[in-house]
Backbone as CSV, one residue per row, in Angstrom:
resi,resn,N_x,N_y,N_z,CA_x,CA_y,CA_z,C_x,C_y,C_z
1,UNK,-3.879,18.194,17.849,-3.876,17.185,17.156,-2.620,16.231,17.572
2,UNK,-2.812,15.178,17.911,-1.874,14.206,18.201,-0.749,14.189,16.815
3,UNK,0.676,13.900,17.153,1.405,13.672,16.196,1.396,12.156,15.553
4,UNK,1.940,12.285,14.327,1.877,11.044,13.544,0.562,10.125,13.157
5,UNK,-0.153,10.724,12.503,-1.401,9.995,12.099,-0.896,9.172,10.784
6,UNK,-1.046,7.723,10.993,-0.579,6.771,9.849,-1.465,6.493,8.676
7,UNK,-1.444,6.857,7.610,-2.663,6.460,6.386,-1.988,5.611,5.423
8,UNK,-2.495,4.635,5.264,-2.088,3.617,4.013,-3.048,3.514,3.151
9,UNK,-2.571,3.795,1.904,-3.532,3.422,0.590,-2.793,1.831,0.121
10,UNK,-4.040,1.287,0.146,-3.604,-0.396,-0.529,-4.168,-0.541,-1.788
11,UNK,-4.195,-1.610,-2.417,-4.920,-1.885,-3.603,-4.026,-2.949,-4.421
12,UNK,-4.489,-3.533,-5.740,-3.613,-4.365,-6.503,-2.972,-3.633,-7.512
13,UNK,-2.255,-4.122,-8.128,-1.250,-3.236,-9.055,-2.178,-2.578,-10.104
14,UNK,-1.638,-1.379,-10.342,-2.085,-0.327,-11.009,-3.412,0.146,-10.704
15,UNK,-3.959,0.141,-9.357,-5.079,0.555,-8.877,-5.100,2.227,-8.537
16,UNK,-3.900,2.803,-8.738,-4.002,4.224,-8.564,-3.409,4.830,-7.252
17,UNK,-2.704,3.656,-6.342,-2.335,3.909,-4.803,-1.412,5.050,-4.954
18,UNK,-0.364,4.980,-5.962,0.748,6.351,-5.802,-0.010,7.566,-5.941
19,UNK,-0.404,7.541,-7.147,-1.326,8.724,-7.393,-2.159,9.202,-6.415
20,UNK,-2.998,8.475,-5.705,-3.686,8.896,-4.879,-3.099,9.208,-3.474
21,UNK,-1.999,8.598,-3.119,-1.249,8.870,-1.933,-0.588,10.209,-1.865
22,UNK,0.164,10.650,-3.118,0.652,11.872,-3.607,-0.409,13.041,-3.615
23,UNK,-1.633,12.784,-4.021,-2.428,13.512,-3.909,-3.102,14.040,-2.477
24,UNK,-3.058,13.098,-1.645,-3.632,13.368,-0.272,-2.572,13.834,0.459
25,UNK,-1.117,13.487,0.318,-0.236,14.220,0.673,-0.238,15.598,0.526
26,UNK,-0.252,16.075,-0.810,-0.152,17.418,-1.124,-1.315,18.223,-0.583
27,UNK,-2.712,17.305,-0.496,-4.032,17.949,-0.017,-3.765,18.374,1.512
28,UNK,-3.118,17.480,2.159,-2.832,17.621,3.519,-1.743,18.809,3.935
29,UNK,-0.764,19.090,3.021,0.005,20.142,2.912,-0.367,21.560,2.979
30,UNK,-1.336,21.442,1.862,-1.867,22.716,1.662,-2.887,23.191,2.718
31,UNK,-3.236,22.410,3.524,-4.082,22.635,4.656,-3.233,23.012,6.265
32,UNK,-1.828,22.893,5.788,-0.868,23.489,6.749,-0.232,22.522,7.521
33,UNK,-0.474,21.174,7.406,-0.161,19.935,7.993,1.330,19.706,7.691
34,UNK,1.968,19.149,8.399,3.286,18.660,8.124,3.310,17.031,7.898
35,UNK,3.356,16.719,6.477,3.075,15.417,5.902,4.449,14.665,5.522
36,UNK,4.623,13.558,6.027,5.858,12.432,5.425,4.897,11.845,4.617
37,UNK,5.736,11.055,3.636,5.457,10.242,2.292,6.450,9.242,2.511
38,UNK,5.846,7.913,2.213,6.792,6.843,1.968,5.866,5.918,0.842
39,UNK,6.610,5.215,-0.045,6.202,4.357,-0.791,7.055,3.011,-0.889
40,UNK,6.381,1.846,-0.698,6.784,0.532,-0.850,6.486,-0.234,-1.907
41,UNK,7.212,-0.965,-2.442,8.660,-1.317,-2.117,9.653,-0.066,-2.436
42,UNK,10.839,0.078,-1.406,11.821,1.073,-1.717,12.798,0.778,-2.493
43,UNK,12.900,0.886,-3.842,13.643,-0.081,-5.013,15.032,0.861,-4.666
44,UNK,15.292,1.979,-4.248,16.765,2.526,-4.029,17.656,2.080,-3.113
45,UNK,17.054,0.978,-2.483,17.887,0.559,-1.217,18.603,-0.833,-1.872
46,UNK,19.737,-1.131,-0.819,20.004,-2.482,-1.311,19.237,-3.811,-1.574
47,UNK,18.405,-3.856,-0.294,17.225,-4.934,-0.233,16.490,-4.484,-1.523
48,UNK,15.913,-3.343,-1.641,15.170,-2.614,-2.699,15.520,-3.198,-4.081
49,UNK,16.788,-3.399,-4.297,17.173,-3.733,-5.622,16.921,-5.055,-5.753
50,UNK,17.317,-5.797,-4.650,17.107,-7.532,-4.841,15.448,-7.601,-4.972
51,UNK,14.557,-6.841,-4.315,13.179,-7.138,-4.412,12.836,-6.779,-6.117
52,UNK,13.339,-5.645,-6.676,13.060,-5.509,-8.092,13.237,-6.750,-8.679
53,UNK,14.623,-7.280,-8.782,15.222,-8.376,-9.379,14.467,-9.403,-9.063
54,UNK,13.646,-9.593,-7.755,13.082,-11.000,-7.369,11.822,-10.904,-8.338
55,UNK,10.947,-9.557,-8.479,9.715,-9.419,-8.979,9.744,-9.725,-10.586
56,UNK,11.019,-9.610,-10.988,11.133,-10.023,-12.543,11.783,-11.587,-12.830
57,UNK,11.915,-12.369,-11.660,12.993,-13.423,-11.937,12.090,-14.763,-11.040
58,UNK,11.359,-15.576,-11.883,10.637,-16.702,-11.405,11.713,-17.661,-10.716
59,UNK,13.163,-17.657,-10.963,13.965,-18.409,-10.110,13.896,-18.342,-8.421
60,UNK,13.455,-16.967,-8.185,13.280,-16.667,-6.701,12.082,-17.450,-6.045
61,UNK,11.819,-18.217,-4.978,10.774,-18.711,-4.456,10.026,-17.531,-4.116
62,UNK,8.727,-18.092,-3.666,7.787,-16.749,-3.338,8.227,-16.611,-1.982
63,UNK,8.487,-17.458,-1.063,8.910,-17.088,0.184,10.174,-15.963,0.303
64,UNK,11.069,-16.246,-0.496,12.053,-15.482,-0.827,11.459,-13.949,-1.202
65,UNK,10.744,-13.834,-2.072,10.227,-12.798,-2.443,9.380,-11.909,-1.290
66,UNK,8.620,-12.797,-0.513,8.002,-11.937,0.674,9.026,-11.583,1.867
67,UNK,10.010,-12.453,2.055,10.836,-11.985,3.244,11.553,-10.827,2.594
68,UNK,12.045,-10.654,1.500,12.666,-9.419,0.765,11.804,-8.146,1.105
69,UNK,10.540,-8.239,0.828,9.346,-7.471,0.969,9.355,-6.672,2.347
70,UNK,9.492,-7.689,3.147,9.337,-7.230,4.319,10.492,-6.492,5.064
71,UNK,11.816,-7.116,4.521,12.941,-6.560,4.872,13.152,-5.268,4.512
72,UNK,12.622,-4.884,3.269,12.542,-3.664,2.611,12.018,-2.544,3.686
73,UNK,10.948,-3.103,4.361,9.931,-2.037,5.125,10.838,-1.994,6.454
74,UNK,11.580,-3.370,6.715,12.181,-3.253,8.078,13.483,-2.036,7.920
75,UNK,14.188,-2.092,6.637,15.213,-1.215,6.632,14.693,0.116,6.822
76,UNK,13.471,0.405,6.437,12.797,1.906,7.022,12.273,1.987,7.939
77,UNK,12.463,1.330,8.766,11.683,1.269,10.355,12.278,2.638,10.735
78,UNK,13.348,3.184,10.901,13.792,4.236,11.421,13.075,5.374,10.791
79,UNK,13.049,5.358,9.548,12.302,6.741,8.604,10.762,6.630,9.125
80,UNK,10.369,5.227,9.421,8.983,5.328,9.283,8.496,6.052,11.001
81,UNK,9.619,5.778,11.952,9.412,6.145,13.131,9.418,7.726,13.313
82,UNK,10.597,8.253,12.480,10.997,9.474,12.572,9.763,10.567,12.164
83,UNK,9.237,10.084,11.091,7.912,10.637,10.329,7.011,10.715,11.200
84,UNK,6.686,9.688,12.203,5.498,9.539,12.926,5.682,10.675,14.089
85,UNK,6.999,10.884,14.412,7.631,11.759,15.577,7.413,13.048,15.291
86,UNK,7.961,13.201,13.907,7.913,14.783,13.538,6.994,15.348,12.614
87,UNK,6.079,14.465,12.129,5.155,14.880,10.947,3.598,14.970,11.799
88,UNK,2.603,15.609,11.367,1.027,15.417,11.811,0.759,14.242,11.101
89,UNK,1.034,13.965,9.924,0.529,12.722,8.952,1.860,11.872,8.488
90,UNK,1.752,10.636,8.423,2.620,9.881,7.223,1.791,9.115,6.224
91,UNK,1.564,9.631,5.144,1.032,8.783,4.074,1.887,7.751,3.282
92,UNK,1.619,6.601,3.152,2.139,5.551,2.778,1.348,4.863,1.426
93,UNK,2.332,4.740,0.610,1.578,3.878,-0.672,2.100,2.581,-0.724
94,UNK,1.153,1.574,-0.146,1.581,0.087,0.144,2.257,-0.094,1.557
95,UNK,1.805,-1.020,2.193,2.507,-1.275,3.587,2.565,-2.853,3.781
96,UNK,2.546,-2.989,5.056,2.554,-4.505,5.536,1.566,-5.596,4.962
97,UNK,0.204,-4.915,4.814,-0.758,-5.606,4.273,-1.031,-6.289,2.853
98,UNK,-0.231,-5.379,2.060,0.142,-5.890,0.551,0.839,-7.268,0.845
99,UNK,1.797,-7.218,1.716,2.548,-8.579,1.655,1.552,-9.789,1.912
100,UNK,0.409,-9.389,2.850,-0.298,-10.397,3.328,-1.423,-10.963,2.178
101,UNK,-1.843,-9.776,1.384,-2.893,-10.079,0.349,-2.048,-11.013,-0.803
102,UNK,-0.964,-10.738,-0.956,-0.172,-11.350,-2.097,0.402,-12.432,-1.743
103,UNK,0.721,-12.632,-0.189,1.301,-13.724,0.244,0.428,-14.557,0.332
104,UNK,-0.921,-14.642,0.643,-1.965,-15.553,0.729,-2.432,-16.204,-0.688
105,UNK,-2.545,-15.048,-1.685,-2.592,-15.469,-3.093,-1.491,-16.577,-3.515
106,UNK,-0.250,-16.315,-3.068,0.671,-17.242,-3.412,0.414,-18.587,-2.526
107,UNK,-0.194,-18.611,-1.597,-0.319,-20.084,-0.819,0.314,-20.183,0.248
108,UNK,0.856,-18.927,0.734,1.670,-18.715,1.963,0.774,-18.647,3.352
109,UNK,1.281,-19.107,4.512,0.487,-19.031,5.595,0.319,-17.634,6.196
110,UNK,-1.022,-17.368,6.585,-1.070,-15.849,7.186,-0.336,-15.517,8.231
111,UNK,-0.082,-16.441,9.246,0.533,-16.339,10.487,1.948,-15.968,10.146
112,UNK,2.607,-16.711,9.370,3.965,-16.708,8.963,3.978,-15.317,8.179
113,UNK,3.364,-14.852,7.517,3.140,-13.462,6.886,3.006,-12.302,7.558
114,UNK,2.184,-12.553,8.625,1.985,-11.446,9.727,3.508,-11.259,10.583
115,UNK,3.964,-12.514,10.943,5.120,-12.513,11.809,6.305,-11.566,10.964
116,UNK,6.332,-11.646,9.779,7.492,-10.824,9.029,7.631,-9.437,9.501
117,UNK,6.333,-9.016,9.746,6.272,-7.465,10.054,6.056,-7.158,11.537
118,UNK,5.986,-8.211,12.237,5.549,-8.162,13.659,6.666,-7.168,14.379
119,UNK,5.931,-6.037,14.794,6.703,-4.956,15.412,7.057,-3.721,14.685
120,UNK,6.315,-3.694,13.577,6.634,-2.360,12.590,5.272,-1.602,13.227
121,UNK,5.174,-0.234,13.018,4.173,0.462,13.441,2.906,0.082,12.713
122,UNK,2.041,0.174,13.281,0.442,-0.315,12.757,-0.262,0.929,12.290
123,UNK,-0.745,1.036,11.002,-1.482,2.190,10.478,-2.696,2.801,11.303
124,UNK,-3.065,3.936,11.176,-4.397,4.210,11.756,-5.628,4.145,11.027
125,UNK,-5.193,4.502,9.738,-6.363,4.161,8.571,-5.891,3.604,7.507
126,UNK,-6.493,2.475,6.845,-6.052,2.156,5.540,-7.334,2.121,4.832
127,UNK,-6.852,2.491,3.447,-7.839,2.973,2.581,-7.583,1.825,1.243
128,UNK,-8.568,1.057,0.965,-8.267,0.270,-0.117,-8.974,0.660,-1.335
129,UNK,-8.077,0.987,-2.508,-8.599,1.397,-3.831,-8.895,0.145,-4.597
130,UNK,-10.268,-0.027,-4.794,-10.789,-1.247,-5.563,-10.833,-1.098,-7.058
131,UNK,-10.354,-1.630,-7.849,-10.423,-1.945,-9.243,-10.739,-3.103,-9.726
132,UNK,-11.445,-3.202,-10.942,-11.621,-4.545,-11.769,-10.144,-4.967,-12.410
133,UNK,-9.803,-6.323,-12.176,-8.518,-6.779,-13.142,-8.363,-6.176,-14.214
134,UNK,-9.286,-6.151,-15.030,-9.317,-5.607,-16.510,-8.880,-4.185,-16.506
135,UNK,-9.109,-3.572,-15.659,-8.814,-2.303,-15.506,-7.090,-2.057,-15.118
136,UNK,-6.728,-3.124,-14.230,-5.342,-3.109,-14.043,-4.426,-3.336,-15.424
137,UNK,-5.250,-4.291,-16.040,-4.510,-4.801,-17.405,-4.192,-3.710,-18.343
138,UNK,-5.281,-2.946,-18.261,-5.396,-1.686,-19.312,-4.441,-0.499,-19.056
139,UNK,-4.377,-0.316,-17.694,-3.443,0.750,-17.465,-1.993,0.634,-17.250
140,UNK,-1.738,-0.735,-17.491,-0.228,-0.906,-17.603,0.003,-2.399,-18.699
141,UNK,0.427,-2.126,-20.035,0.534,-3.304,-20.752,1.815,-3.618,-21.046
142,UNK,2.810,-2.807,-20.315,4.172,-3.182,-21.011,5.101,-3.480,-19.458
143,UNK,6.305,-4.234,-19.327,6.809,-4.352,-18.284,6.165,-4.707,-17.138
144,UNK,5.215,-5.587,-17.248,4.608,-5.961,-15.987,5.494,-7.028,-15.270
145,UNK,5.389,-7.021,-13.978,6.216,-7.857,-13.067,5.377,-9.220,-13.035
146,UNK,6.039,-10.370,-12.146,5.488,-11.624,-12.223,4.257,-11.752,-11.924
147,UNK,3.842,-10.742,-10.926,2.523,-10.947,-10.416,1.583,-9.971,-11.131
148,UNK,2.019,-9.087,-12.031,1.101,-8.316,-12.380,0.711,-9.078,-13.807
149,UNK,1.242,-9.983,-14.383,1.213,-10.523,-15.447,-0.084,-11.716,-15.520
150,UNK,-0.352,-12.191,-14.427,-1.105,-13.210,-14.090,-2.696,-12.767,-13.661
151,UNK,-3.806,-12.891,-14.657,-4.958,-12.246,-14.417,-5.411,-13.271,-13.006
152,UNK,-5.336,-14.400,-13.218,-5.900,-15.351,-12.449,-5.615,-15.029,-10.991
153,UNK,-4.210,-14.754,-10.653,-3.510,-14.487,-9.607,-3.787,-13.073,-8.917
154,UNK,-3.794,-12.023,-10.008,-4.245,-10.983,-9.461,-5.956,-10.547,-9.072
155,UNK,-6.851,-11.571,-9.550,-8.112,-11.926,-8.980,-8.168,-12.242,-7.525
156,UNK,-7.206,-13.288,-7.361,-6.967,-13.929,-6.132,-6.629,-12.882,-5.111
157,UNK,-5.565,-12.056,-5.134,-5.290,-11.109,-4.701,-6.165,-10.075,-4.275
158,UNK,-6.970,-9.558,-5.111,-8.196,-8.754,-5.038,-9.212,-9.337,-4.224
159,UNK,-9.444,-10.879,-4.041,-10.266,-11.248,-3.117,-9.668,-11.148,-1.773
160,UNK,-8.366,-11.797,-1.483,-7.853,-11.405,-0.200,-7.796,-10.120,0.253
161,UNK,-7.660,-8.775,-0.640,-7.683,-7.682,0.031,-9.327,-7.332,0.421
162,UNK,-10.001,-7.811,-0.277,-11.598,-7.322,0.052,-11.863,-8.168,1.521
163,UNK,-11.422,-9.299,1.726,-11.535,-10.038,2.822,-10.756,-9.321,4.101
164,UNK,-9.643,-8.736,3.874,-8.790,-8.142,4.821,-9.529,-6.875,5.099
165,UNK,-9.849,-6.148,4.132,-10.700,-4.619,4.308,-11.980,-5.218,5.298
166,UNK,-12.692,-6.055,4.996,-14.040,-6.506,5.820,-13.600,-6.699,7.083
167,UNK,-12.703,-7.656,7.404,-12.200,-8.311,8.746,-11.488,-6.995,9.487
168,UNK,-11.018,-6.117,8.729,-9.874,-5.151,9.783,-10.757,-3.527,9.480
169,UNK,-11.980,-3.803,9.009,-12.709,-2.279,8.743,-11.933,-1.290,8.366
170,UNK,-11.406,-1.662,7.012,-10.952,-0.428,6.223,-11.855,0.377,5.469
171,UNK,-11.559,1.197,5.120,-12.298,2.158,4.112,-12.281,1.477,2.522
172,UNK,-13.142,1.298,1.832,-12.994,0.808,0.321,-13.522,1.910,-0.666
173,UNK,-12.385,2.282,-1.547,-12.878,3.349,-2.635,-13.114,2.520,-3.771
174,UNK,-14.179,2.922,-4.689,-14.272,2.383,-6.045,-13.349,3.238,-7.001
175,UNK,-12.228,2.353,-7.442,-10.978,3.052,-8.244,-11.234,3.334,-9.666
176,UNK,-12.088,2.655,-10.276,-12.231,2.607,-11.788,-12.990,3.795,-12.223
177,UNK,-12.688,5.241,-11.585,-13.157,6.333,-11.882,-12.164,7.552,-12.226
178,UNK,-12.505,8.600,-12.267,-11.691,9.900,-12.593,-10.899,9.959,-11.346
179,UNK,-9.678,10.402,-11.665,-8.493,10.592,-10.692,-9.013,11.616,-9.473
180,UNK,-9.790,12.546,-10.039,-10.538,13.604,-8.788,-11.466,12.974,-8.158
181,UNK,-12.220,11.959,-8.789,-13.438,11.593,-8.006,-12.882,10.629,-7.055
182,UNK,-11.994,9.856,-7.283,-11.270,9.147,-6.269,-10.602,9.779,-5.114
183,UNK,-9.882,10.828,-5.524,-9.195,11.751,-4.462,-10.316,12.557,-3.402
184,UNK,-11.427,12.643,-4.166,-12.432,13.330,-3.354,-12.945,12.369,-2.368
185,UNK,-13.257,11.201,-2.685,-13.753,10.147,-1.725,-12.629,9.836,-0.567
186,UNK,-11.535,9.759,-0.968,-10.515,9.907,0.026,-10.359,10.839,1.125
187,UNK,-10.340,12.211,0.222,-10.249,13.421,1.157,-11.378,13.365,2.047
188,UNK,-12.406,13.131,1.730,-13.699,13.083,2.521,-13.465,11.941,3.736
189,UNK,-12.984,10.779,3.682,-12.900,9.819,4.795,-11.767,10.537,5.863
190,UNK,-10.902,11.103,5.166,-9.592,11.791,5.952,-10.248,12.754,6.895
191,UNK,-10.798,13.699,6.012,-11.778,14.873,6.832,-12.444,14.261,8.036
192,UNK,-13.423,13.248,7.816,-14.025,13.031,8.797,-13.292,12.262,9.835
193,UNK,-12.405,11.431,9.569,-11.886,10.783,10.437,-10.862,11.634,11.465
194,UNK,-10.428,12.622,10.780,-9.432,13.432,11.739,-9.922,14.951,11.961
195,UNK,-11.221,14.952,11.799,-11.953,16.451,11.867,-11.198,17.617,11.481
196,UNK,-10.603,17.448,10.125,-10.079,18.679,9.338,-11.153,19.531,8.810
197,UNK,-10.779,20.731,9.291,-11.904,21.790,8.916,-11.663,22.161,7.342
198,UNK,-12.667,22.251,6.800,-12.708,22.360,5.182,-12.798,23.953,4.900
């Protein structure tokens, strides 16, 4: 197997991205693969701290928000490349396309959003976990950020994600089921794509 297959899990807020990306990472490890893991935004960095502040403060413009989210990925560029060089797989919870889906919903231009991340490594496989907006709201009722609070906005983001998924031929998983069912579907996609022996 070639080194560094790059798998990204995308979806709206509270769709189960982090849970499922960690489950996938652990399952691949159990199969004997070397697996790297990243989750964006990375809040523990200097830019990440600004991102966190930005997500809870409406005084930041949407442009500033998306520039910072991109910068947060750029400061991890070396880490991304190191993982792709040393590992069999790199599993990532959210990546470049989240900026596009949320940015388009914020009324920003697609080309401008794409240019922010131009030059970063491209994923080999993107899996979109699709859940109803009502499910997102139920899963987190407190401390929701400026994007999570607005149901109409989230509906727009969901629509943008679905269009991106169709256009770029992503795999789409129905996320409003048990954790095990969703995990099984994701695993089946990965097994088929990379010819992993069961």
